[in-house]
N, C-alpha and C positions, 0 to 999 in steps of 0.2 A: 295433535297438540295436547290432548288429555293425557296420553301416556308420557309425553315429555314432561308435563307438569307433575305427574306422579313421581317420576324419577328425580326431578329437581327437588321436590319436597322431601323425598327420602334422603338424598345426598345432603341437603341442608340440615334437616333435623338430626340425622345420625351423627353429624360432625359437631353441631353447636351443643349437643347434649353430652358430649364427651367431657370427662373431668379434665383432660389435658387442654381442651379448648378453653374451658372456664378458667383454669389455673393460669395458663399463659396469657389470656386476655387481661387478667388482673395484674399478673406479675410483670409483664413486658413494660407497661408504662412506668411502674415503680422502678424497675431496673434502669430504664432510660433516664428517668429523673435523677436517680442515685448516681448514675454514671456521669451525667453532666454536672451534678452537684459536687462530686469529688474533683472533677476537672476544674471547676470554679474555685474550690477550696485550695487545691494545690497550686493553681496559677497565682493566687495572692500570697501563698505561704510556701513557695518552692524552696526557701532557705531552711525550712524546718527539717527537711530530709538530708541536709548536708552538714557534715562536721566542720568545726572551725579549723581553718588552715593557716598556720603561721609560715610565712614565706620570708626568708632572709634575702635581702637585696645587696648584691656586691656591685656597687656602681663605680666603674672605672672612669666614667666620664665626668662625674661630679655634678651632673645636671639634674639628677632625679632625687636628690636627697630630700626626704620629707615632702615630696610632691605627689607621690603615688597615694591615692585615696583608699582607705580601708573600706571594706563592705561588712555586712553582717557575718560573713563566713570567711573572709580573707583579710588577714592582718599582715602588713608589711613591716619588717624590721630591717634596719640598715647596719651592715657590718662589712667594712672593706678589708678587714685583716685576715679573712679566710681565703684570700686568693691563693690558689695552688693547693689548698687543702679542703676543697669542697666535699669530696667523697667521705673523708674521715669525719668532717664536721657534721655531715648529714646522718652518718651512721650512729654517731654518739649522741646526738641531740634528738629532740622531739619535733623538730620543724618538718613541715610537709614537703618543702622544697627550697631550692636556692635559685634565685634569679640573677644571672650574670649579664650586666650591661656593659658592652665594650666602650672604648673611648670614642668620643664624638664631639664635633664642633657645634652641633645643634642643627646644621643643615642636612646632614645625613647620618644614618646610624647603621653600624655593621650588624652582623648576625647576633641577635640576642639569644642566649641559651637558658633554658629552664631545666634544672636537674631535680627530679622528684623521686619519692620512694615508690610511686605507682604511676600508671599512665593517667595524666590529668584529664578531667572531663572537658567537654567542648565549652561549657559555660565558664569554667575556670580559666582556660586558655584565652577565651575571647575577652574576659574581664581584664586580664593582665595586659593583653595587646591594646585594648581600648585606653587603659590608663597611660601606657607609654606613648601612644599616639597623641593623646590630649596634651601631655607635657610638651612634646615636640611641637605641636601646633601653637601652643602658647609662646614658646621660645621664638618661633618664626614670626608670629604676630608682633612680638615685642621688637624684633629687629626692624620690621617695617613700620613701626610706630602706630600700629593698629590696636585699639583696646578690644579685649575679648568681649566685653559687655556690648560694645557697639556691633561687633560681628554677629553676636547672638540675636540682637534685635533685627538685623538684616535677614538672617536665616529664618526668622519667624514669619516672614512675608508669605502670604498665601492668597490664591485667587480661586474663586468659586464661580463657575459658569452656569447660568440659568438656560436650560435648553427649551426651545419652543419649536413645535412641529407644525408645518403647514399642511393642512388637510383640506378636503373638499368643503368642510363646514367652516373653515377659517383657521386661525392660529390656536393651537392647543399647547398648554404647558406640559413639559415632560420631565422625567427623571430617569436617567440611564440606569442608575443603580437599582431603583425600584422595578423598572421594566425587566432587567435581567433577573432579579430575584424572583419575581412572579413567574416568569417563563420557566426558569430552571427548576424551581420548586415543584411546579405542576408536572414538568417532564419527569422529574425524579420519582414522584409519587406513582406515575404510570409505569415507569421502569420497574420499581419495586413490586408493585402489584402483579405485573405480568410474570416476573421471575418467581415470586413466592408461591402464588396460587396456580400458575401454569405447571410448576413442578408437582404440586399437589394433585392436579388432574392426572398427570402421568403416573404418579405413584399409586393413585387410586385404581387406575386401569390395570396396572401390573399386579396389584394385590388381588383384585377380583379374578384376573386371569390365572394367577398362580393357585388360588384356592378353588378353582373350577366353579365359582359361584356364577360366573358369566354364562356358563352353559345352560343353567337353569333360567336365567333372566332372558337370554336370547330366544328361548322357546315362546316367550310372551310378547316381546317387543322387537322391533327392527334394530339392527346395530346402530343405524344413524340416530334413531330416537334415544338410544341409550347414551351415545356419545354426547349429544346436545344436552340431554338432561343432566349429565355429570358436569359438563362445562358450566352451564348456567347455575347449577346448585352450588358449586364451589365458588363461583363468582359472588353469589349472594352471601356466602360465608365470609369471604374476604371483605365485602362491603360492611357487613355487620361488625366484624372485628376492627376495621379502621374507624368506624363511627364511635365504637366503645372506647378505643384507644384515645381518640381525640377528646372525648368527654372526660375520661379519667385523668388525662394529662392536665387539662384545664383545672379540674377540681383538686387534684392531689399535689400539684406543683408547690403552692404556698406551704402546705402542711409538711411535706417532705423536706423542704428547704429549712424550715425551723427545726425539724427533727435532726437533720444532719448537724446543724450548728450546736444543738443541745448535747449531742453525743461527742462532738469534737472538743478536746481540751485545748481551747485556743488561748494562747498567752495574750496579755493585754496589748503588747506591742503589735501582735498580729491583727487584733481587732481594730486597733487604731489605723494600721496600714490598710486594711480592707475598707474602713470608713473613708479614709483619705483618698484611696483609689477610686471609690465610688463617687465621691464629691468631685474629684478631678475629672472622672469620666463624664459626669453630668455636665460639667462646665464645658468640656470638649465637645460634647454633643450639641450643646446650645451654640457654641462658637461656630461649629461647622455647618449649622443649618439643618441638621438631621431631624430637628423637631418638625420640619415641614413634610416629613414622611407621610403622615396621615392625610395632610391636605393634598399631597401629590397623588395618593391613592384614589381620590375622588375623581381624578381626570381620566381614569381608565373605564372602559366599558365592561364592567364585571358581568353583566348579563350575557354578553357575547363570550367572554372568557370562560365563565362557568358552564355555559351551554356547550362550548366546544370541548371543554375538559371532560364533561360527561360523555360526549360522543366518542372522543378518542380513547377515553378510559375504557368504555365498554367495547368498542369495535377493536381496539388494540388487544385487549385481553381475549376476546373471542377468536381473533385471528391467530394469536399465538397459542391459545388454549387448544384449538383444533389440532395444531401441529404437535403439541405435547401429547395429546390424546392418541394421535396416530403413532407416535414413537412408542408410547406405552403399550399399545396393542400389538406392535410388531416384535417385541422382545419378551423373554420369559423372566428376566431379572433386571434390577436397576443397574447392575454392573455392565450389562450389555447395551446400555443406552448411550454410552460415550460417543460412539461413532456417528450417531444420529443427532446428538445434542449440539455438537459444535457448529454445524451450519445454522442452527436456530438461535443460539446465544450470541454468535459473532455480530449479527446486525444490531442486536439490542445494545451490546457493550459499545460497539462502534458509534452508534447514533448518540449515546450519552456522552462519550468522549468528544466527539465532533461538536456537540451542542455547547460544550464548555469553551471551545476555542473558535472554530470557524463560524458557527451560526451566530454566536453573540457578537463576534467582531464584524460580520457582514450578514445580517439577517435577511437581506433581500438580494444577496449575490446568487450566482448561478448554482453553486454547490448547495446552498441552503434551499433554493427553489426545488431542485431535482430530488433532494433527500426528503423534502416535505411532500413529494408526490408519490414516492415509492412506498407501498404499504408496509414493507418491512421496517422502515425507519420513520415514516410520517407521524405516528402517534407521539413520538418524543420530539422530533425536530419541529413540527408545526406548533406545538405548545410553547416552545422557546421563541419561535418567530412571532407568534400571535400578539403579545403585548407591544411589540415594536411597530405593529401596523402591517397587515397583510391585505393586498387587494382582494375584493370580494370574489373575483373570478378565480384567483388562485386558491382561495379557501374552498370554494365550491368544487373546483376540479380535484383538489386533494380529498375531499369527502367522497366524491364519486369514485376515485381510484381506490380509496379505502374500502368502500362498500363492495366494489367489484373484486378487489383482492380477497376480502373476507369470504364472499360467496364462492370464489374459485378454490380457496384453501379449504373451506369446509367440504366442498364437493370432493376434492382430492383426498382429504383426510378421512372422509366417510368411506371412500372406496378402499383405502388401506385398512381402515378399522374393521370393516365387515369381513375381511379375509384374515387379517392378523390376529384378531381377538380369539380365533379358534385354532390358531397354529401353535404347536408345541414342539419342543425338542430340537428346533433348528434355528440357527442364528441367521436372520435374513440379511441380504446385502442390498445395496441401492438398486441393483438390477432386479432383485425380487420385488422391491416396492414398486418399481415402474411396471412390472408385469401385473401386479395386483391392481394397479390403477386401470389397466386396460381390460381386465377380466369383466365380462358382462354378467349381470345377475341372472 
């Protein structure tokens, strides 16, 4: 254990002292905040990137005159005299396009044609289609004697269901959205951690093997001790970086948001639009009852959730970290890892995809149950299931399976590692790996 501790300490300190670690630890939260800040800005000001488009409407039906509403970037002009001369009119003028609406009785409409100087964007096409549909709907409503304002009031009707769960302790209030968010966010963190730092374990092993440093190290420690020290050391590096990222995001978010707004030359109408959208969003939040989010959080057993998150976080990383270390020891370069990486990465990606659909739809179904028992998928699937409520015996069985799987994988990876770490010049196959597992010390 003392040798494992020394190797862990070396791996941890050698990585956290690197300039690249310090720079990326500081820059990554800034880049993330800047990334989402720009998304926020352009979501409220998407019209700023579009040029004004003048569209001439040739209305053969006579039903759409002055009824198509202009937007900030699209202006409709009406001219019925260009029929038959559309191409010449478009070439000579500065209009973006010509909208040709065929004759119609109002009940049905033939094929509408839009001729433009370039392929229109999806947003432009959708806006034109929406305007035509709205006019046709209003015409049909008028024929049936229905006022549009009355229909709008009817369409605004909404129903919100309060979910209550029956448990052994009695009735407990629940929130499906909160439950899904907690489970999936926890599972995604585990997935991200395993992928990012598991690959670092593999690259570290390959680097030491390529530089022949491992030959010197192996003379003082056993291969298994070296493998475990490397896995644990990089795990601690990952935990340190995650904690620092969380703290920096919390501290820097308000400052970076103000900085983005100060450097952006926002026109007054854009600021008013953002303000109005914010007020409307706040009103919508209040109307939909999302303000009960915090109160709903208090209904969850966060002691259990955090405890299980730590368990699956650590055990899942150690499980996959051992596999990544074994792959790194078996090859001479990162390009040779592809044949062995696929069987490792497929269960991770599969479990995350299934967690989005099958597990959240049926958290206590047969598929969810078995995936939460298999060590390859249980770290992600069980974290998604946990907030929905998992029987104690299933949780205990999953933990036992995870521990047994971890011990088995570490034993297998250790046997591959002790042979592969000193093998050079040959690309091993799966047959070779099986042979290495069976070789006695």
